[in-house]
ROLUM-462924 format. One record per residue: x, y, z of N, C-alpha, C in turn; residue in one letter. Coordinates in steps of 0.05 Angstrom, whole numbers, plus 32768, in hexadecimal, padded with zeros to 4 digits. Each point is the difference from the previous one (the first is absolute). Example, Ala and Ser with C-alpha at 12.3 -4.5 7.8 and 13.67 -1.06 7.14 Angstrom:
2
+------+------+------+------+------+------+------+------+------+------+
|  nc1 |  nc2 |  nc3 | cac1 | cac2 | cac3 |  cc1 |  cc2 |  cc3 | resn |
+------+------+------+------+------+------+------+------+------+------+
| 8108 | 7F8E | 809C | 7FEE | 8018 | 8000 | 8012 | 8018 | 8000 |    A |
| 7FF9 | 8015 | 7FF2 | 8010 | 8018 | 8001 | 7FF1 | 8016 | 800E |    S |
+------+------+------+------+------+------+------+------+------+------+
! end
This chain:
216
+------+------+------+------+------+------+------+------+------+------+
|  nc1 |  nc2 |  nc3 | cac1 | cac2 | cac3 |  cc1 |  cc2 |  cc3 | resn |
+------+------+------+------+------+------+------+------+------+------+
| 8011 | 7FE8 | 8000 | 7FEF | 8018 | 8000 | 8011 | 8019 | 8000 |    M |
| 8016 | 7FFF | 8010 | 8013 | 8017 | 8000 | 800D | 8004 | 7FE5 |    A |
| 8006 | 7FE9 | 7FF3 | 800C | 8002 | 7FE6 | 7FED | 800D | 7FEC |    N |
| 7FE6 | 7FF9 | 8002 | 7FEC | 800C | 7FEE | 7FFF | 801E | 8004 |    D |
| 8000 | 8008 | 8018 | 7FFF | 801D | 8006 | 8019 | 800E | 7FF5 |    A |
| 8017 | 7FF3 | 8002 | 8018 | 800C | 7FF6 | 7FFF | 8004 | 7FE2 |    L |
| 7FF5 | 7FEB | 7FF2 | 7FFD | 8002 | 7FE3 | 7FEE | 8017 | 7FF9 |    V |
| 7FEA | 8003 | 800E | 7FED | 8015 | 7FF9 | 800C | 801C | 8005 |    L |
| 8012 | 8002 | 8013 | 800C | 801A | 8006 | 8017 | 8007 | 7FED |    R |
| 800A | 7FEC | 7FF1 | 8017 | 8005 | 7FEE | 7FF8 | 8014 | 7FEA |    R |
| 800E | 8015 | 7FFC | 7FF8 | 8014 | 7FEC | 8004 | 7FF5 | 7FE4 |    P |
| 7FED | 8008 | 7FEE | 8002 | 7FF8 | 7FE4 | 8016 | 8010 | 7FF2 |    E |
| 800F | 7FF2 | 7FEF | 8016 | 800D | 7FF1 | 7FF7 | 8006 | 7FE4 |    R |
| 8008 | 8017 | 7FF5 | 7FFA | 8007 | 7FE4 | 801A | 8002 | 7FF1 |    G |
| 7FFF | 800C | 7FE8 | 8017 | 8005 | 7FF0 | 800E | 8019 | 8009 |    F |
| 801A | 7FFF | 8000 | 800F | 8019 | 8007 | 8001 | 8012 | 7FE7 |    S |
| 8008 | 8019 | 8004 | 8003 | 8012 | 7FE9 | 8015 | 7FF7 | 7FED |    L |
| 8015 | 7FF5 | 800A | 8016 | 7FF6 | 7FEF | 7FF6 | 7FE9 | 7FEE |    V |
| 7FF0 | 7FEE | 800C | 7FF5 | 7FE9 | 7FF0 | 7FED | 800A | 7FEA |    E |
| 7FF0 | 8014 | 8007 | 7FEE | 800B | 7FEC | 800F | 800D | 7FE9 |    M |
| 8015 | 800F | 8007 | 8010 | 800D | 7FEB | 800E | 7FEC | 7FEE |    L |
| 8009 | 7FEA | 800C | 800D | 7FEB | 7FF0 | 7FEB | 7FF4 | 7FEC |    I |
| 7FE8 | 7FFB | 8009 | 7FEB | 7FF5 | 7FEF | 7FFA | 8013 | 7FE9 |    V |
| 7FFD | 801A | 8007 | 7FFA | 8014 | 7FEB | 8016 | 8001 | 7FEC |    V |
| 8019 | 7FFF | 8009 | 8017 | 8001 | 7FEE | 8000 | 7FE8 | 7FED |    A |
| 7FFA | 7FE9 | 800A | 7FFF | 7FE8 | 7FEF | 7FEA | 8002 | 7FEB |    I |
| 7FE8 | 8009 | 8009 | 7FEA | 8004 | 7FED | 8008 | 8014 | 7FEA |    V |
| 800D | 8016 | 8008 | 8008 | 8014 | 7FED | 8014 | 7FF5 | 7FEB |    A |
| 8013 | 7FF0 | 8009 | 8014 | 7FF4 | 7FEE | 7FF2 | 7FED | 7FED |    V |
| 7FEE | 7FEF | 800A | 7FF2 | 7FEE | 7FEE | 7FEF | 800E | 7FEC |    L |
| 7FF3 | 8016 | 8008 | 7FF0 | 8010 | 7FEE | 8011 | 800D | 7FEA |    A |
| 8017 | 800A | 8008 | 8012 | 800C | 7FEC | 800A | 7FEC | 7FEC |    A |
| 8004 | 7FE8 | 8008 | 8008 | 7FEB | 7FED | 7FE9 | 7FF6 | 7FEF |    V |
| 7FE8 | 7FFE | 800B | 7FEA | 7FF4 | 7FF2 | 7FF2 | 8013 | 7FED |    A |
| 7FFE | 801A | 8007 | 7FEF | 8012 | 7FF1 | 8009 | 8003 | 7FE2 |    L |
| 801A | 8003 | 7FFA | 8008 | 8001 | 7FE4 | 7FF7 | 7FE7 | 7FF0 |    P |
| 8003 | 7FE9 | 800C | 7FF7 | 7FE7 | 7FF3 | 7FE2 | 7FFF | 7FFC |    N |
| 7FF1 | 800A | 8013 | 7FE3 | 8001 | 7FFE | 7FF8 | 8013 | 7FEA |    I |
| 800D | 8017 | 7FFF | 7FFB | 8014 | 7FEB | 8005 | 7FF5 | 7FE4 |    S |
| 8017 | 7FF2 | 7FFE | 8007 | 7FF4 | 7FE6 | 7FEB | 7FEB | 7FF8 |    Q |
| 7FF7 | 7FF0 | 8013 | 7FEC | 7FEB | 7FFB | 7FE6 | 800D | 7FF6 |    Y |
| 7FF8 | 8016 | 800D | 7FE7 | 800D | 7FF8 | 8002 | 800A | 7FE3 |    I |
| 8017 | 800C | 7FF9 | 8004 | 800A | 7FE4 | 8000 | 7FE9 | 7FEC |    R |
| 800D | 7FEB | 8007 | 8001 | 7FE9 | 7FEE | 7FE4 | 7FF4 | 7FFE |    N |
| 7FF1 | 7FFF | 8016 | 7FE4 | 7FF6 | 7FFF | 7FEF | 8011 | 7FEE |    Y |
| 8005 | 801B | 8002 | 7FF0 | 8013 | 7FF0 | 8003 | 7FFB | 7FE2 |    R |
| 8019 | 7FFD | 7FF7 | 8004 | 7FFD | 7FE3 | 7FF8 | 7FE4 | 7FF6 |    I |
| 8003 | 7FEC | 8012 | 7FF6 | 7FE5 | 7FF8 | 7FE2 | 8000 | 7FFE |    R |
| 7FF3 | 800E | 8012 | 7FE3 | 8002 | 7FFE | 7FF7 | 800F | 7FE7 |    G |
| 800E | 8016 | 7FF9 | 7FFA | 800F | 7FE8 | 8003 | 7FEE | 7FE7 |    A |
| 8015 | 7FF0 | 7FFF | 8004 | 7FEF | 7FE9 | 7FE9 | 7FEB | 7FFE |    A |
| 7FF7 | 7FF6 | 8017 | 7FEA | 7FED | 7FFF | 7FE6 | 800D | 7FF7 |    Q |
| 7FFC | 8019 | 8008 | 7FE8 | 800F | 7FF7 | 8000 | 8005 | 7FE2 |    Q |
| 8017 | 8008 | 7FF5 | 8002 | 8005 | 7FE3 | 7FFC | 7FE5 | 7FF1 |    V |
| 800C | 7FEB | 800A | 7FFD | 7FE6 | 7FF4 | 7FE2 | 7FF8 | 8000 |    A |
| 7FF2 | 8006 | 8016 | 7FE4 | 7FFA | 8002 | 7FEF | 800F | 7FEB |    G |
| 8007 | 8019 | 7FFB | 7FF2 | 8010 | 7FEC | 8005 | 7FF5 | 7FE4 |    E |
| 8019 | 7FF8 | 7FFB | 8007 | 7FF4 | 7FE6 | 7FF0 | 7FE7 | 7FFC |    L |
| 7FFE | 7FEF | 8014 | 7FF1 | 7FE8 | 7FFE | 7FE2 | 8005 | 7FFD |    Q |
| 7FF6 | 8015 | 800D | 7FE4 | 8008 | 7FFD | 7FFA | 8009 | 7FE3 |    A |
| 8013 | 800F | 7FF4 | 7FFD | 8008 | 7FE4 | 7FFF | 7FE8 | 7FED |    A |
| 8012 | 7FED | 8005 | 8001 | 7FE8 | 7FF0 | 7FE6 | 7FEF | 8003 |    R |
| 7FF7 | 7FFD | 8019 | 7FE8 | 7FF1 | 8004 | 7FE8 | 800E | 7FF4 |    S |
| 7FFF | 801B | 8000 | 7FEA | 800F | 7FF4 | 7FFF | 7FFB | 7FE2 |    K |
| 8018 | 7FFF | 7FF3 | 8001 | 7FFB | 7FE4 | 7FF5 | 7FE4 | 7FF9 |    A |
| 8007 | 7FED | 8011 | 7FF7 | 7FE4 | 7FFB | 7FE2 | 7FFE | 8005 |    I |
| 7FF7 | 800A | 8016 | 7FE4 | 7FFD | 8008 | 7FED | 800E | 7FED |    M |
| 8008 | 8017 | 7FF5 | 7FEE | 800F | 7FEE | 8005 | 7FF9 | 7FE3 |    T |
| 8012 | 7FED | 7FFB | 8006 | 7FF7 | 7FE5 | 8006 | 8018 | 7FED |    N |
| 800F | 8013 | 800B | 8005 | 8018 | 7FF2 | 8016 | 7FFB | 7FEB |    T |
| 7FFC | 800D | 7FE9 | 8014 | 7FFD | 7FEA | 7FFC | 8016 | 7FEC |    N |
| 8014 | 8004 | 7FF0 | 7FFF | 8016 | 7FEC | 7FEC | 7FF8 | 7FEA |    A |
| 7FF1 | 8014 | 7FF7 | 7FEE | 7FFD | 7FE9 | 800A | 8013 | 7FEA |    A |
| 7FF7 | 7FFC | 7FE7 | 8009 | 8012 | 7FEB | 7FFB | 801D | 8006 |    P |
| 8015 | 8010 | 8001 | 7FFD | 801C | 8005 | 7FFC | 8008 | 801D |    G |
| 8001 | 7FEC | 8012 | 7FFB | 8005 | 801C | 8017 | 7FF5 | 8010 |    V |
| 800B | 8010 | 8013 | 8015 | 7FF6 | 8012 | 7FF2 | 7FED | 8014 |    V |
| 800B | 7FE9 | 8004 | 7FF4 | 7FED | 8013 | 8015 | 7FF5 | 8013 |    G |
| 7FF7 | 7FFA | 8018 | 8012 | 7FF5 | 8014 | 7FFC | 800F | 801B |    G |
| 800E | 7FF6 | 8014 | 8000 | 800E | 801A | 801D | 8007 | 8005 |    V |
| 8005 | 801A | 8003 | 801B | 8009 | 8004 | 8005 | 8008 | 801D |    S |
| 8016 | 7FF6 | 800B | 800A | 800A | 8019 | 8011 | 8019 | 7FFA |    F |
| 7FFA | 8016 | 800E | 800E | 8019 | 7FFA | 800D | 800C | 8019 |    V |
| 8019 | 8006 | 7FFF | 800D | 800F | 8015 | 7FFC | 801E | 7FF9 |    V |
| 7FEE | 800C | 800F | 7FF7 | 801B | 7FF9 | 8015 | 8015 | 8006 |    V |
| 800D | 7FFD | 8017 | 8017 | 8012 | 8007 | 8012 | 7FF1 | 8013 |    D |
| 8012 | 800E | 800D | 8014 | 7FF3 | 8011 | 7FF4 | 7FF3 | 8019 |    A |
| 7FE7 | 8008 | 8007 | 7FF4 | 7FF6 | 8018 | 7FE6 | 7FF1 | 7FFB |    D |
| 7FF5 | 8000 | 7FE8 | 7FE4 | 7FF6 | 7FFC | 7FFF | 7FED | 7FE8 |    S |
| 7FEB | 7FEE | 8002 | 7FFD | 7FEC | 7FEB | 7FE3 | 7FF7 | 8000 |    Y |
| 7FF7 | 7FF4 | 7FEA | 7FE5 | 7FF6 | 7FFD | 7FFF | 7FEF | 7FE6 |    R |
| 7FE9 | 7FF3 | 7FFB | 7FFD | 7FF4 | 7FE5 | 7FE8 | 800C | 7FF2 |    Y |
| 8000 | 7FFD | 7FE5 | 7FEC | 800C | 7FEF | 7FF5 | 7FEB | 7FEE |    V |
| 7FE6 | 7FFD | 7FFF | 7FF3 | 7FED | 7FEE | 7FFB | 800F | 7FE6 |    Q |
| 8011 | 7FFC | 7FEC | 8001 | 8011 | 7FE9 | 7FE9 | 7FFC | 7FEC |    E |
| 7FF5 | 7FE9 | 8000 | 7FEA | 7FFC | 7FED | 7FE7 | 800F | 8008 |    D |
| 8000 | 800D | 8018 | 7FEA | 8011 | 8008 | 8004 | 801D | 7FF9 |    L |
| 8019 | 8007 | 7FF7 | 8006 | 801C | 7FFB | 7FED | 800C | 7FEB |    L |
| 7FFB | 7FF1 | 7FEB | 7FEE | 800B | 7FEB | 7FE4 | 8004 | 800A |    T |
| 7FF7 | 7FEE | 8012 | 7FE5 | 8002 | 800B | 7FFE | 8018 | 8013 |    D |
| 8016 | 8006 | 800E | 8000 | 8018 | 8011 | 7FFE | 8019 | 7FEE |    V |
| 8010 | 8000 | 7FEB | 8000 | 8017 | 7FEE | 7FE4 | 8004 | 7FF4 |    A |
| 7FF2 | 7FEA | 7FFB | 7FE5 | 8002 | 7FF4 | 7FEB | 8007 | 8015 |    A |
| 8008 | 8000 | 8019 | 7FED | 8006 | 8015 | 7FED | 7FEA | 8008 |    G |
| 8006 | 7FE7 | 7FF8 | 7FEF | 7FEA | 8006 | 8005 | 7FF3 | 801B |    T |
| 8017 | 8006 | 800D | 8006 | 7FF7 | 801B | 800B | 8017 | 800F |    I |
| 7FFE | 8000 | 801A | 800A | 8017 | 8010 | 801E | 8005 | 7FFC |    P |
| 8007 | 8019 | 8000 | 801C | 8007 | 7FFD | 8011 | 7FF4 | 8016 |    A |
| 8018 | 7FF8 | 7FF9 | 8014 | 7FF4 | 8013 | 7FF8 | 7FE5 | 800A |    F |
| 7FEA | 7FF4 | 7FF6 | 7FF9 | 7FE5 | 800A | 8013 | 7FEB | 7FF5 |    S |
| 8010 | 8008 | 7FEB | 8014 | 7FED | 7FF6 | 801A | 8000 | 8010 |    Q |
| 8002 | 8011 | 8014 | 8018 | 8001 | 8010 | 7FFC | 7FF3 | 801B |    L |
| 8014 | 7FF1 | 8009 | 8000 | 7FF6 | 801B | 8006 | 8018 | 8013 |    S |
| 7FFB | 7FFD | 801A | 8008 | 8016 | 8012 | 801E | 8006 | 7FFF |    P |
| 8006 | 8019 | 8002 | 801D | 8008 | 8000 | 800D | 7FF6 | 801A |    L |
| 8016 | 7FF2 | 7FFD | 800E | 7FF5 | 8017 | 8019 | 8011 | 8005 |    R |
| 8007 | 8004 | 8019 | 8018 | 800F | 8008 | 8014 | 7FEE | 800D |    D |
| 801A | 8004 | 7FFA | 8015 | 7FF2 | 800E | 8002 | 800B | 801D |    L |
| 800B | 7FF0 | 8012 | 8004 | 800B | 801C | 8013 | 8018 | 7FFF |    P |
| 7FFD | 8011 | 8014 | 8011 | 8018 | 8001 | 801D | 7FF8 | 8001 |    L |
| 8011 | 800D | 7FEF | 801C | 7FFA | 8000 | 8008 | 7FEB | 7FEC |    G |
| 7FED | 7FF3 | 7FF2 | 8005 | 7FED | 7FEB | 7FF8 | 800B | 7FE6 |    V |
| 800F | 7FFC | 7FEB | 7FFA | 800A | 7FE5 | 8008 | 7FEC | 7FEB |    R |
| 7FF4 | 8004 | 7FE8 | 8008 | 7FF1 | 7FE8 | 801A | 800C | 7FF5 |    F |
| 8012 | 7FEF | 7FF7 | 8019 | 8009 | 7FF4 | 7FFC | 8004 | 7FE2 |    V |
| 8007 | 8018 | 7FF6 | 7FFE | 8005 | 7FE3 | 8013 | 7FEE | 7FF1 |    V |
| 7FF6 | 7FF3 | 7FEB | 8011 | 7FEE | 7FF0 | 800D | 800F | 7FE9 |    A |
| 8019 | 7FF9 | 7FFB | 800E | 800D | 7FEA | 8006 | 7FEE | 7FE9 |    T |
| 7FF9 | 7FE6 | 8002 | 8005 | 7FED | 7FEA | 7FEE | 8006 | 7FE9 |    A |
| 8009 | 7FF7 | 7FE8 | 7FF0 | 8003 | 7FE8 | 7FE6 | 7FF0 | 8003 |    A |
| 7FEB | 800A | 7FF3 | 7FE5 | 7FF3 | 8000 | 7FF4 | 7FFF | 801C |    N |
| 8007 | 8014 | 8010 | 7FF3 | 8003 | 801B | 7FE7 | 8012 | 7FFD |    S |
| 7FEC | 7FFC | 8010 | 7FE8 | 8010 | 7FFF | 7FF2 | 8001 | 801A |    G |
| 7FE9 | 800D | 8001 | 7FF0 | 8002 | 8019 | 7FEB | 7FEB | 8003 |    P |
| 7FFD | 7FEE | 7FEC | 7FE9 | 7FED | 8002 | 8008 | 7FE5 | 7FF3 |    S |
| 7FEF | 7FEC | 8008 | 8002 | 7FE6 | 7FF4 | 7FE4 | 7FF6 | 7FFB |    V |
| 7FFB | 7FF2 | 7FEA | 7FE4 | 7FF9 | 7FF8 | 7FFC | 7FE1 | 8002 |    R |
| 7FEB | 7FF8 | 800D | 7FF8 | 7FE4 | 8001 | 7FE9 | 7FFA | 7FED |    F |
| 7FFF | 7FE8 | 7FF5 | 7FEA | 7FF8 | 7FEF | 7FF0 | 7FEA | 800D |    N |
| 7FEC | 7FF5 | 7FF2 | 7FED | 7FED | 800B | 800D | 7FE5 | 8007 |    R |
| 8018 | 7FFB | 7FF5 | 800E | 7FE7 | 8005 | 8013 | 8003 | 8019 |    M |
| 8001 | 8018 | 800B | 8012 | 8005 | 8017 | 801C | 8007 | 7FF8 |    G |
| 8005 | 8000 | 7FE6 | 801B | 8009 | 7FF7 | 8001 | 801E | 8000 |    N |
| 8018 | 800A | 7FFD | 8004 | 801D | 7FFF | 8011 | 8009 | 7FE8 |    F |
| 7FFE | 8019 | 7FFA | 8012 | 800C | 7FEC | 8009 | 801B | 800B |    C |
| 8016 | 8009 | 7FF5 | 800C | 801A | 8008 | 7FFA | 8015 | 7FEB |    N |
| 7FEE | 8012 | 8006 | 7FF9 | 8015 | 7FEC | 8018 | 8011 | 7FF8 |    P |
| 8013 | 8003 | 8011 | 8018 | 8011 | 7FFA | 8011 | 7FF4 | 7FEA |    A |
| 7FFD | 7FE5 | 7FFD | 8010 | 7FF2 | 7FEC | 7FF3 | 8000 | 7FE4 |    A |
| 7FE7 | 8009 | 7FFF | 7FF2 | 8002 | 7FE6 | 7FFA | 7FE4 | 7FF5 |    G |
| 8004 | 7FFC | 7FE6 | 7FFA | 7FE6 | 7FF4 | 7FE3 | 7FFA | 8001 |    G |
| 7FFA | 7FE7 | 8008 | 7FE4 | 7FF7 | 8000 | 7FF0 | 800B | 8018 |    S |
| 800E | 800C | 8013 | 7FF2 | 800C | 8017 | 7FF3 | 801A | 7FF7 |    C |
| 7FE7 | 8004 | 8008 | 7FF1 | 8018 | 7FF8 | 800D | 8019 | 800D |    A |
| 7FF8 | 8017 | 7FF8 | 800B | 8019 | 800A | 7FFD | 8002 | 801E |    S |
| 8012 | 8010 | 800C | 8000 | 8002 | 801D | 7FE8 | 8010 | 800B |    M |
| 7FF5 | 7FF6 | 8016 | 7FEA | 800E | 800D | 800A | 801B | 800B |    V |
| 7FEF | 8014 | 7FFE | 8008 | 801A | 800B | 8002 | 7FFF | 801E |    A |
| 8016 | 800A | 800B | 8003 | 8000 | 801D | 7FF0 | 8017 | 800C |    V |
| 7FEC | 7FF9 | 8010 | 7FEF | 8015 | 800A | 7FF9 | 7FFA | 801D |    T |
| 7FFA | 8014 | 800F | 7FF7 | 7FFD | 801C | 7FE3 | 7FF7 | 8000 |    C |
| 7FF1 | 8007 | 7FEC | 7FE4 | 7FF9 | 7FFF | 7FEE | 8015 | 800D |    G |
| 7FF4 | 7FF9 | 8016 | 7FED | 8013 | 800D | 800E | 8019 | 8009 |    A |
| 7FF3 | 8017 | 7FFF | 800D | 8019 | 8009 | 800B | 7FFF | 801C |    P |
| 7FF3 | 7FF0 | 8011 | 8009 | 7FFE | 801C | 801B | 7FF3 | 8003 |    A |
| 8008 | 7FF1 | 7FEB | 801A | 7FF2 | 8000 | 8017 | 8013 | 7FF9 |    D |
| 7FFA | 8017 | 7FF5 | 8014 | 8012 | 7FF5 | 8017 | 8007 | 8012 |    G |
| 7FF9 | 8006 | 8019 | 8015 | 8007 | 8013 | 8012 | 7FE9 | 8008 |    T |
| 7FF8 | 7FE8 | 7FF9 | 800F | 7FE8 | 8008 | 8012 | 7FF7 | 7FE9 |    R |
| 8000 | 800D | 7FE9 | 800E | 7FF7 | 7FE9 | 8013 | 8015 | 7FF5 |    C |
| 800E | 800D | 8012 | 8010 | 8018 | 7FF9 | 801E | 7FFB | 8001 |    A |
| 8009 | 7FE8 | 8003 | 801C | 7FFA | 8004 | 800B | 7FEF | 7FE9 |    R |
| 800C | 800D | 7FEC | 800C | 7FF2 | 7FE9 | 7FEB | 7FF0 | 7FF1 |    E |
| 7FEA | 800B | 7FFC | 7FEB | 7FF2 | 7FF1 | 8008 | 7FFB | 7FE3 |    G |
| 7FF9 | 7FE9 | 7FF5 | 8006 | 7FFA | 7FE5 | 801C | 7FF5 | 7FFB |    G |
| 8010 | 7FFD | 8014 | 801B | 7FF5 | 7FFC | 7FFF | 7FE2 | 7FFB |    S |
| 8016 | 7FF5 | 7FF7 | 8001 | 7FE4 | 7FFA | 800A | 7FF0 | 8018 |    N |
| 7FF0 | 7FEF | 800A | 8007 | 7FF1 | 8018 | 8000 | 7FE1 | 7FFC |    Y |
| 7FF6 | 7FF7 | 7FE9 | 7FFF | 7FE3 | 7FFA | 8014 | 7FFB | 7FEA |    I |
| 8014 | 7FEF | 8006 | 8016 | 7FFB | 7FEE | 8003 | 7FE3 | 7FF7 |    A |
| 800B | 7FFB | 7FE9 | 8007 | 7FE4 | 7FF9 | 8012 | 7FF4 | 8016 |    P |
| 7FFC | 7FE8 | 8007 | 800F | 7FF3 | 8015 | 801A | 7FF4 | 7FF5 |    D |
| 8017 | 800A | 800A | 8019 | 7FF4 | 7FF6 | 8005 | 7FE4 | 800A |    P |
| 7FF1 | 7FF8 | 8015 | 8004 | 7FE5 | 800B | 7FEE | 7FEB | 7FF4 |    A |
| 7FEA | 8008 | 7FF4 | 7FED | 7FED | 7FF4 | 7FF9 | 8009 | 7FE4 |    I |
| 8009 | 7FF1 | 7FEC | 7FFA | 8007 | 7FE4 | 7FE2 | 8001 | 7FFB |    T |
| 7FF7 | 8016 | 7FF6 | 7FE4 | 8004 | 7FFA | 7FF0 | 8009 | 8018 |    G |
| 800D | 8005 | 8017 | 7FF1 | 8009 | 8018 | 8003 | 801D | 8004 |    G |
| 7FF2 | 800A | 8014 | 8001 | 801D | 8007 | 8005 | 8002 | 801E |    L |
| 800B | 8016 | 8008 | 8006 | 8004 | 801D | 7FF8 | 801C | 8009 |    V |
| 7FF6 | 8002 | 8018 | 7FFA | 8019 | 800D | 8011 | 8001 | 801A |    I |
| 800D | 8017 | 8005 | 8012 | 8002 | 8017 | 7FF5 | 8015 | 8013 |    T |
| 7FFF | 7FFA | 801A | 7FF8 | 8012 | 8015 | 8019 | 8008 | 8010 |    L |
| 8000 | 8018 | 800B | 8016 | 800B | 8010 | 7FF5 | 800B | 801A |    L |
| 800C | 7FF7 | 8017 | 7FFB | 800D | 801A | 8014 | 8016 | 8002 |    E |
| 7FF6 | 8019 | 7FFF | 8012 | 8017 | 7FFC | 8013 | 8006 | 8016 |    E |
| 7FF9 | 7FFA | 8019 | 8012 | 8007 | 8016 | 8017 | 7FEC | 8003 |    S |
| 7FFB | 7FE7 | 7FF9 | 8014 | 7FEB | 8003 | 800C | 7FF7 | 7FE6 |    T |
| 7FF3 | 8008 | 7FE9 | 8008 | 7FF7 | 7FE5 | 7FFD | 7FE2 | 7FFC |    L |
| 7FEF | 7FF4 | 8010 | 7FF9 | 7FE4 | 7FFC | 7FEF | 7FFE | 7FE6 |    L |
| 8005 | 7FEB | 7FF0 | 7FF1 | 7FFC | 7FE8 | 7FF1 | 7FE5 | 8000 |    R |
| 7FEA | 8000 | 7FF2 | 7FF0 | 7FE7 | 7FFD | 7FF5 | 7FFF | 7FE4 |    R |
| 7FFE | 7FE9 | 7FF4 | 7FF7 | 7FFD | 7FE5 | 7FE7 | 7FEF | 7FFE |    T |
| 7FF0 | 8006 | 7FEC | 7FE9 | 7FEF | 7FF8 | 8004 | 7FFA | 7FE3 |    I |
| 8001 | 7FE6 | 7FFA | 8005 | 7FF7 | 7FE5 | 7FE8 | 7FF4 | 7FF4 |    R |
| 7FFE | 8003 | 7FE5 | 7FEB | 7FF3 | 7FF0 | 800F | 7FEC | 7FEE |    L |
| 7FFB | 7FE6 | 8004 | 800C | 7FEC | 7FF0 | 7FF0 | 7FFD | 7FE6 |    A |
| 800D | 7FF6 | 7FEB | 7FF0 | 7FFA | 7FE7 | 7FE8 | 7FEE | 8007 |    P |
| 7FE9 | 8007 | 7FF5 | 7FE8 | 7FF2 | 8007 | 7FEF | 800E | 8015 |    G |
| 800C | 8014 | 800D | 7FF0 | 8012 | 8012 | 8003 | 7FFA | 801D |    G |
| 8010 | 7FED | 8008 | 8003 | 7FFA | 801C | 800E | 8017 | 800F |    R |
| 7FF4 | 8008 | 8017 | 800A | 8016 | 8010 | 8013 | 7FF5 | 8015 |    V |
| 8019 | 800B | 8001 | 8014 | 7FF6 | 8012 | 800B | 8016 | 8012 |    L |
| 7FF4 | 8006 | 8017 | 800C | 8013 | 8012 | 8019 | 7FF4 | 800D |    P |
| 8014 | 8012 | 8005 | 8019 | 7FF6 | 800D | 7FFA | 7FF6 | 801B |    Q |
| 800A | 7FE7 | 8007 | 7FFA | 7FF4 | 801A | 800E | 800F | 8016 |    P |
+------+------+------+------+------+------+------+------+------+------+
! end
């Protein structure tokens, strides 16, 4: 019983100021080491996500061309074109509806997908190779052609923001050439993204036949 009373009277011990300062110092050192790596991971995640989004829109354009059985008719541009509108924005255009829009038989801009924006700090890289352009056209078979290369591919779709509300979002290097022949895949095309603060790059490739290949 006496021992129990002694235990109850024993004062509780806490952390001393020195111990607290040591813990704070350790946490500060760990944070200083980890934060740059976390920041780098976030930037890398951002550009990888952007590449996946662009690849998804390319695939959506290809699927649209297949599902709607779109194709060129005499005197009419046909196909679904993926268009890099400017350094930050992209969309696809169902071109066989362009003449119907001009005739007023369908609502204006209904041939355009919603304008997509890249994440802040990520941009499309302007291509300097020959036969580079702002668009690529898919047909009903899921194949593609490069309008910038001419030949059997129909004329290039006009690069436009579409709805007036999109105008303020398409003001950065609009109409530049961002889709280039792929030096790594004969007959393919490549789109390159750049994370501007770290200069990290990511590619999305189109293989012959229309397969979309985002960089893993």
